[in-house]
C-alpha positions, 0 to 999 in steps of 0.5 A: 682243438680248443684252448684256454691258452693265450699268446703272452702280451709281452710277445705280441706283435699284432694289434687286435684289429690286424689279428681279426683281419688276419683271422678272416683271411686264413680261417677257410684255408686253415679249415681246408688244411684240417679237412685234408689232414682228416682233422675236424674242420672246427678243431682249431677255430677256438685256438686261432685268434688267441694263440695260433695267429699271434704265434705265426706273427711272432715267427714272421717278425723273427723272419724279418730280422734274419738274413736267410730263411727261418728254420723252426723246429717243432717237436712233441710226443706221439699223438700231440698233433705236431704234424697238424700244427705244422701245417696250420702254421704253414697256412697262416704264414703263407696265405695270411702273412705272405711268407714262402713257407714249407714243412719238412718232416723228420719222417721223410729223412728215414734211412732206406729199408736196406740201410736199416737192415744193415744197421740191424745186422751190424749194430742192434736188431731194434734199429730195423724199426724206423723212428729213433735217432740213428734211423735217419739220413742225418747228412741228407737232412742237414744238406736239405736244410742248408739248401732251403735256407739259402735258396736263391731266387728262381733256384730249385731244390728237391726235398726227400720223401719217405714212403711209409707204405713201402717202408722205404725212401721214395725215388727222387722223381717223387721228391717235393721240389721247391723254388727259391727264395724260401722264407720259413722252413717248419722242421717237424718231428717227434724228437726234433731238438732232443738232447742226449742223456748222461751215461748214468741216465742210460743205465737202467731200462725204463720199459719192457722193450729195454729190459727184454730186448736191450738188456745190455743197453747197447741199443739205447747207448747207440741211439744216445750217441747219435743224439750227441753227435750227428743229430746235434749238428742237424738240430743246430740249424734250428733258429726257433725251437717249439715244443708241444708238451703232453700232460703225460705219456699216458695221454700221448699213448691214448691219442696215438691209439686214437689216431690209429683207430681212425686210420683203421676205420678209413683204411681197413687194410691192416698193413696201414694201421696198428692195433692198440697193443701194437701201438703200446709196444711201438711207443716203447721205442720212443719212451725214453727220449719222450720222457727226457724231452718232457723234462728238458724242453721247457728249459730250452725251447723258445716256445712251449705249448702245453696240452691238457688231457682233453688235447686242448692247449692250456698253456704257452711259454715263450722265451 
């Protein structure tokens, strides 16, 4: 991933010499994390010095001003690379700046398969598919963030894991365990920080899925009510909100399709990946909120990282 974006000088906390020294310390760990994530090792090199290091240093400064762990929300539409960016920032904060940092994914908070089956039977069949607000164990996520934020020295806490291969929550014996204290939690997920829409905005369907499978609007009203209620409480735990802005949803779809093609090439088992048609249908579950976030987030997020159609950072806005 290249970049034409530079962190704003008004928000810079690293001198140029310190930035170069930090780059030397973290370049190889960052490359290693990218290889583990199946991203080309050179992908973030160009963005490291002008954008990612000063962003991480800015977050470290925010942590120094807080009494407890800093919770950083990181969101973006499908295919924008938020999971990869979260891991790169974790490596810089931990290996480069000495902050005990972990990543918590919204995906690891999905309801169990049995719970989603119950939702599908009692509320709407579309809730059987994991992804949208209403399909996560919000109370579990709220509790996990609270525990991580105030984890005492030497205390341990287990953080949930979801097994996508089994489409179910992993048993607690396979959850990740962390020891306190924690300095920074990067809470990443496609709709992290999203805001509810008005009832008027919900009235008309926006794609084929809503027209054909949610004609009465019951599904989208339920999802929206979750955003306005329990998810608002979950997102209120965020201290700094960052958003990766795709240039448009067509680019997001193309990037998500490319990810699935790479997954299919690496793992020929069709259960582990989707065809282009399946991806196009799947992202319709996310389209309403993704469109809303593209319009809404720039006015509310603390950091907005813009992408161009080549998937390179081309702008940055810091509030």
